[in-house]
N, C-alpha and C positions, 0 to 999 in steps of 0.2 A: 785541285786540294790535295795536300799531301796526306797520306794516310798515317793515322796515329796508332800507337799501341798502348792500351790503356788496362790497367787493373783496378777494380772497383771494389770496396767492401763496405758493409754496414755492420753496426755493433751486433755482438753475439747475444741473443736471447738466453736467459738463464734456464736451464733445463729442469726447473722446478714448478712449472706451471704453464698454463696455456697462452697462446699469443693473444694479445689485447690490442686495443685501438692505439695505444702508445707506441707499441711495436709496429703497427701498421703505418703510421705517420712516417716514421724513418724508412721503411721498406718502400713505400710507394715513393717517396722522394728520391731515393736511390734508383729504384727500377725505371722511373721516367727518364732520368739523366742517362743511365745506361742504355735503355732502348733508343734515346735519341742519338747517342754516339753510333750505335749499330745502324740506324736508319740513314745516317749520314755516309755509311760505309767504312767506318773505322773498325780496327780490330780491337774489341772490348770484352773484357770478362768480369763477371760478377760473381764473387764467392763470399760465402758466410759460413757459420757453423754455430751449433749449440755449444754455450758455455756449460761445461758438464761436470766441474769440480767444486769441491768446498763441503764444509760441515752440513749445510742445509740440505744438499742432495743426500748425504749419507744418513742423515736422520730421517728424512722422508722414506727413503728406501726401507729403512729399519722399521718405521711405523707400518708399512705395507707388507712387511714380511718377504721382501724380495731383495736381490742384490742391487747395488748401486749401478752396477753394469746394465742390468736388466731395465732399470728405471730409466736411465739417460737414452737407451735405445728406443724404448717405447715413447718418450717425450719427443725425441727427435723426429720420429715418424709423424707424431701428431702435428709438430710444428710445420714440417715440410707439407703436409696436407693443407693446413690453413693458409700457409703462403701461396700455395699453388692455386687455391680457389680465388685468390685475389690477383692473380695473374703476374706474380713476382717471378721474374725469370731468372733465377739463380743459373749460373753455368755449373756451380758445384755447391752442395750444402753438406757440410761435414760435421765433426764433433771434435771438441778439444780433447776428449778422451780417445785418442787416436795414436797410432804408431808414429805417424809423421810428427805429431806434436811433441810426443815424448822426445823424439830425436832432436828437433830443433830446440826444445826447452833445455835439453841437457847441454847442447852444443853452445848455446848462447850463454848459459850460466857458466860453463867451463873457460869460456873466453873472457868473460867478466872476471871470474876468480883469477885466472892466470895473469890478467892485466892488473891485478892489485885493486879491483873495484868492489871487492866483497868484504865486509867486516863481520865480526861475530861478537856478541856479548849477551849477558844474562839480562832478562827482564822479569819483573814480577807481574803476574796476572791472576785473575780470579779463576778458580779451578772448581769443577763440581766433583766432590768426592764420591757421589754415587754413580754418576754417568762415567767417570773417570776420563774427563776431557776439560780443556780450557774452554772458557766461555767468551764468546764474541759479546759486544755490547747488547746486542738485540735478544740475547738469552738470558739476560739479568734484568731482574725488576726490583723495586723497593720503594722506599719513601724518599721524595724529593728532599735534599739538604737544604733547599731554599725556602719553599713554600709548605713543605711537609705534606704534599699530596701523596696518596698511596697509589701502588701499582704503576709507577713510572719506569720507563726504560732506562738502560744504563748509561745513555749518553745525552739524554735531554728530556726535560718535563713538559708534557703536553698541557699541563694546567697553567704553568706560569712561563714557559718558554726558556727557562734557565738551561744552560749546558754545563756538563761536569763529566767526570770519569765514573766507571762502575764502582770504583773504591769509595767515591764520596757518598754513595747511596746509604740511607739509614735503612736497617733491617732488609738487607739484600736477599734475594733468593734466586735460585735457578728455575727458569721457567720449564726446564726440561724434566727436572725431578722434584722440585720444591726444597732441595737440600740448600742449607746456608753455605755459599761459596767460601772457599779459604784462599789465601794468598799463596801462590807457588811460583817458584822461579824456574826459568827455562832458558837454554841458550837458543838465541835467534840469529838469523842471518840477514844481513842489511846490504842493499845496494847504495854505494856512496854517490848518491844523486848530486850533493853539493859540488863534486868535482866537475860537473858539467854546467855550472851556472853561466859562464861567459858563452860557452857554446849555445846553450839554450836562450839567452838573451838576444843573440844574433839570429838564431834559427826561427824563433817566435816572431821576429820583425821582418822576416825575409818574404813576406807575401804568401806564406803557406797557411795563414790563418786569417779569419775575418778580424776587423779592427777591434770589435768588442771583446773578442776572445783574447787577442794579443794584450789588449790593456788590462783584462782581468789577470792574466798570467804574469804581467809585469809587476803587478802588486805582490804576488807570491815571491817572484824572483828577487825584488828589492828587499822583502821582508827576511829573505834567506831560507834556502831549501834545507830540508832535513833528510838524513838518511831513511831509506825506504825499507821497512821490514818485509822481506819476501819470503819468510818461512812460517810453517805452522807445524805443531806437534801432532804425533799420532794420538788417537786415532782420527784419520783425516783422508777423505776421498780425493785423490789427486796423484801426482807423480812425485816420487821420492827423489830428493835431491842427490845428486851423485856424491858418493863417499861421505855421506851423512845419514846413517841409519836412524829411522824414526823421525826425520825431518822431511817435510813436504813443501813443494812449491805453493806459496800463497796463490790463490786462484788468479789474481790480477797480474801475476808474472806470466802464466802460460796462456791467459785468454787472448791477448793481441797477438801472440806468436801463433795462435790458431788461424790467423789470416794466412800466414805463411803455409801452414800445414794443409789448409783446405786447398790452396792454390797448388801446392806440390801433389796432393792427391789427384786433382784435375789434370795437371801436366803428366803425370805418369800414365793417365788413362786416354790422354788425348794428343800425345806427341807435341806438346808446347814446352818450349825452352824455359824452365823455371828461373834459372840464373839470369837470364835476360831482363827479367822483371825486378829482381831483388839485389843484383850487384850494382855497383856505381857505374854511371856514364854509359849506359846501354840504350839511350834514347826512348825508354819507355816511361810511362807515367803512372803513378800510384796514388789513389784518392780513398780517403777514409770518410764516410758519412757516420756522424755519432750524435747523441744527445749532449746538451751543454753540461749535464751534471757529472759526465766522465771525461771532461776535457783534460783534466789533470793527468790522467792515465795516458791519454793518446798524444798530448802535446808536451809533456815533460818526461815521464818516465820511459815511454815507448821511443821516441826519438834517440834519447841518451843511450839506451840499450842497443839499438840499432847500430848507432855510429860506433860504440866501443866494440861491438861484435863483428864489424866489417861489413855491414849491410847498408844499403841506401836508405835514406829517410823519405817519408812521405812527400809527394809534390804539393798536395794540400790537404788539410783536415777541414771538413765542412761540418760545422755544428749547428744544430737546430735546437728550438725551445721545446717546452713541454706541450702537451695537449690538454685543453680543459673541455668540458662537456656542458653546453649551455651555460657557459660562464663560470663553471665551478671546476675545481680541481678534481681529477679523477680520484675517486674514493669508494672503497667497498661499502663503507659506513654510511656514505650519502647516496648510495644507489647510482653513482656516476661512473662506475667502473664497467666498461663494456668489452666483453670477450669478441674476438673476430668471429669465431664459429657462431656466437649468439646473433651477431649482426647478420650474418649470412642466412640465419633462419627467417628473416623478414625482408631483408633488401639486397639488391644486386650489388656485386662488388665494385662495378664501374661507377656506381653513383658516388661511392666514397672516393675513389680515384679522381674523379673530376673535382668533387668539392675540395679535397685537399689540395689539388693543383691550383684551384681558383683562388686559395688563401696562402699559398706558400711562396715566399721570397727567399732571397739569399742571406738574410740575417739570421739572428738567433732569438727573435721574438716568439712568445707562446702563441699558439694557434687554437682557436675556440671552434668546437664542434657544435655549432648552433643549429639545431634542428629545424628551426624556422627558416633560417637561410639556406639550410641543406635543401629543403623542399623547393624554395624558390630557385635555387641554382639549377637543380636537375629539371625541374618542370619547365622553368623559362628558358634556360640556356640550351640545354640538350635537346629537349622534346620540342619546346615551342620554337626554337630558332634553327638549330643544326638540323636535326631530324626532318623538321617541317619542310625545308627546302627540297630534300629528296622526295618525300612522300607526296607532296603537293604537285611535283613535276613529273614523277614517275608515271602517274596515272595516265596523264594526258599523252605522254610518249607511247606507252603501250597501247592504249585505246585507239589512238589515231594514226600511229606510225609503226605499229608492230615492233615496238621497243628500240627503234632505230633513231639515233641522235642526228640532228641536221648537220649538213656539210659546213655550215658557218654558223657562229653564234650571233645572237642580236645584240649583244653588248660587249664588245671586245675591251672597251675601256674598264669596265668593272672586272673583268677577268685579268686584264693587266695589272690593275691595283692589287688583286689578290696575289698574283704571282710575284709582284714587287715587294710583298711584305715577307718573303721568305727569309731573307738575310736577318731582318730585325727579329723575327721569330726565332731563328736559330740562335742569334746572340742571347736572347732571353733565356733559352734553354740552357745555354753554356753556363750562364752565370746564375742558374737556378731560380730565376724570377719567373716562376711558372704562373704566377697570377697575372703577369703581364701577357703571357702566351694566351691565356683564356680570354683576356680582355680584348686583345688585338683580333683573335678569331672571331669572337662573337660581335665585335664591331663590324667585321666584313660580312658576317651572317645577317646582320641587321640591314645592311646595304642591299644584300641579295634578296631578302624577304620584301623589302621596301620596293625594289625594281619590279619584282614579280606581281606585288599588289597593284602597282601603278599600271602595268600592262595587262592585267586581268585575263590571263589566258582562258579562264573558265568561261568568260563572257564570249571570247572569240570561238570558243571550242562549241558552245551552244548553237552558234550560227552555222559553223563548219568544223567538225571534229578534225579534219585533215587540212586545215588552214596552215600553210608554211610558217606564218608568223608564230602560231602556237607552238610548233616544233622548235623554231629558233629560240623563242623565249624560254622554254623549258629545257633546251639543251644548255642554255647559258646557265640555268639554275643547277643542273646536273654537274657541269664542270666546275662550278664554284663549290659545290658540296664535296667533290673529289679533292679539290685542292685543300679545302678546310680539314678533310679526314686526314690527309697526308700530315697536315700540321699538328693534328691532336692524336696521331697514332701512338705516340709514346704514352700518352695519357690514357687512352681508350683502346688498348689492343684488341680486346674481344669484339667490340664494335666495328673496329677497323677490318677484321676478319669478315664479318657480315656485310660490311660496305664493298669489300674486295669481291665477294661472291656476286653481289648486285651489279657493280660496275663492269664485272667481266672483262677486266684489263690486267689481270695478274696482280702480283704483290705489290702494293703501294711502296715506293721509295721516295726519298728526298729529291732526287734528281727528276722524278716524274713531274714536279711541279712546273717544270719548264715547258711541259707539253700539254695540249689539250685533246679531248676525245671528240673527234670530228667524224661523221658518218659512221658512228660506232654502235655495235649491238649490244643492248643491255640485257641482263637476265631479269627475271621477275623479281619485283621489289617485295620483301617481307619486312614486317616492322622491325625496327632496329632497338627501340627502347620504350618502356611504359613509363607513365607518370607515377610519381610517388604519392601516396595517400597518408594522410595524417594517422589513419588507424594502423598502418604498418609501424610508424614511429611510436605510437602509443604502446603497441604490443612488444617492440623491442625493448623499451624502456622498463615496461613492466616485468619482462622475463629477466632483464639485468638486475633489476632491484631484488628480485626474488632470489637470483644466483648470488648476488653479493650478500644478502641476509644470510643465506645458507653457509657461505664462505666464512663470514664473521663468526657465525655460531660455531661452526666446525674449529676455526682457530682458537676461540675462546675456550672451547671444550679441551684442547690440548694444553692449556696452561693449568697450573696447579693451584693458583690462587682462587678464592672464592669469588663469584660474580657479585656485583653489588646488586642492591634491591632495584627491580625493574622501575624505570621511569619512562613515561610516554608523555606526548603532548597534553594529554587530557589530565594526567596527575600533575604535571608542572603548572597547568593553567587550566582550571575547570571551566565548563561552559557557563557563561554569564546568565544573569537572571532574564526572564522571558520579557519580550517588548511586543507590542501590537504591531500589526502589519502596517498600519498607518504611519507608525513611526519609522519603519524600514524604509518605506517608499519615498520618504523625504529625502533621502540620499540618492543623488543622481550619479550613478555609476555609468561610465562611458568607456568605450574601446578608444584607445589612443595610440598612435604610432610614434614611437621614440625616434626624432628625426636627429638628435644629437645628445651626447651625454659627455660631461667634462668634469674634472676634478674642480673643487671649491677652494680657492686659496684660503688658507687659515682655518679650515675645518676639516678635522680629521675623519669625520663620520659621513660627510655629505657629498652627494653627486649632484651636479646641476643638469636636469633633463628638460630638453625642449620637446614639446609634445604637439602633434598635429591631430586635430579633431574633425578633419574633413571642412567642407565649405558651408558657409551661411546661405541665407536666401538671396543674397546679393551675389553669390558666386565668390565671396571673399574667403580666403583661408582663415580658420579659426586655430590659434596656437595658444598653448599655456606654458609657463615656466614653473617647475616644481623642483624644490630642493628636498631630496630623498635620502635618508640615513642608511643608505645600502653600500657605501663605499667599501666596507670590509669584505663584502662577499662578491662584487662584480668589478670587472674592469670597464672602463667606459666604452671602449670600442666594441665589447662583446654585447652591449646593449642596443647599439644604434641599428635601426632597421626592425626592431622587434615590436610586436604589439603588447600593451599591457592594459591594465584597468585603472581608470581615474576616478576619484571622487571630485566630480566636477563642480559641485555647487558648494563647496566649502568655501567659507569667507577667506579671502586673500589675507596671508600673513606677512607683515613687513619684517624682514630679518636684516641683520647687518650686512648680509651678502647681496641683498635684493628682496624682491617680493616673491613669495611662493604661492602660486595660484591653484591650490588643490593638494591632493595627496595620491599617490600610486599605491596599489595594495599589494602587500607582500605577506609571507608566513615565516615562521621559524623563530628559533629562541634568541637569535642575534649573532654577533660576530661573524664568523665565516659561514654560519648556517642561517642565511636569509634567502627566500625563495621568491622571486618576483612572480606575480600572478600573469599568466598569458592566456588570452582567449583561443578557443579552437580555431582551427583552419577554416576560412570563409569569412570570419568576422572582419568588419570594415571599420576604419576610424569614424567616430561619432555615433556608432550604434549604442543604443541604451541597454543596460544590462538589468534584467529583471529575474 
């Protein structure tokens, strides 16, 4: 196998808040890929940095009474600590507010300017006369020009969904000071992106992007590119544009250059040749992992800048989708916004790493963090299958054979099958189809557990603890466990370290899959992973909701507009009149498993749910079909496999789409805010709820 030379980056988190689950989705996806390349023996470097510039940074520092430099230094340390706890193995984590980034930003800009790719012209913007700065859209509020809803942001209305410019707002005001903005002109600098249209049409179709991404970019390219505003006016925290006093690089110009800067910082401290990874035709590879929301910066602006400045373009840009939590968009107001450190207060980092891996593919689909599935994946796959192989076999090996594996295994065919899966698993890693890796590994774990269950070493050991057959069967299990840990090492690096200590065979490498451990001495087995309990999830969500409420309250306190009168579910819909207990028990509420969910053609609000209620007295499965008006809040795939509550004795209702046989229970005012009721852990389909 030829040794590859690879540089990998992930998107830069903004230095204005903590690392959250959305950041971790991307960091874990990238880290797994990097660890796989290193496990295979390739030269692979992973660099990242904090995105440290912009008005928001400046304003937060001002509100805390510290310098912007002090703020970004503190936040960078916090970000590095959070990533480290999740096992994210950066080779270098830097900041865009660095000497290296200043150098390369100025160098690239000068090359663009000298090549005639920079234009200047005056533009009109809203200006806060009290704060003395131009206002980005998010710092302007007012009355929507379409539906006349109050307190809407400067670019879109949350009430009616209309989009507009801040100048279109009625009664606009600055959220920073409350002052009425004035229109003021300023000279801005623009990158002539349309000059690169033909280059970008070819580059975006060259195999560097996923098909879905290339198709989306084709729409923008066909519609016609616009010149890109790359400047901002003082006051602004960032790098001043060369030969342009009072003008600063827009944060998105120097942010991707931060990849170069971080790698240069690494190279200077580790004797690695920077130019070999950034100059053309050097036999190296460059990959960016990013969210789909910033694809235009990475697949249009960035390659055009690199090409014109004389640098290589990325080998590939890998985009991923967004994260939802229990089927809901991550939102502070909804309590589904989870910070990384809050997660760590309750759960192990490798639970999340495995869950994400089990759901991640090579496309740009969104990923739902369903905690009911999370519990199942960890407890069933990791504890019940993988760890179970080692824990059940190690005891017999230590008790009867002083920790010594047999000279020969009892099932060479099973081990040959495990070894033969290496190439397919490697290809899945390479194409970022991690969910297939997990499925393949757990399929092999199932076969190993079934083999051990069939041979029943515990029965043989009762008759003779030193029966060679017991040693051979359990040695087979330990060898399977070792192979599976090699395959999952990029996903579970901490667990791999524990497994290496137990196996006593040095550091696991991909090449080790070709060899078995025969007549080998094991170390004492210690527990590798604990089960997840529902109470841990409940505590995590409760803490996240409290933190989110505090954050929303704090953010609202910073704005100058008056808060609306408080509304609660009870003020919106008061408790209904009393009923007798006998009336209540007439409703037969049952636990139901959502076997499948699908959109209903011709119905904007409905999902079709196929529900399983267990078996009747004859052993026949009992199923119901229900049409539920929850489409605006849930994606069908996020519901499958969940338990819910069914009003099972409602009279069936014939609809034009089919017959609805009951009603599932949900709460919320409607729209995106619908919350399907879910029984606690341990409930089974068919159980009655009282």
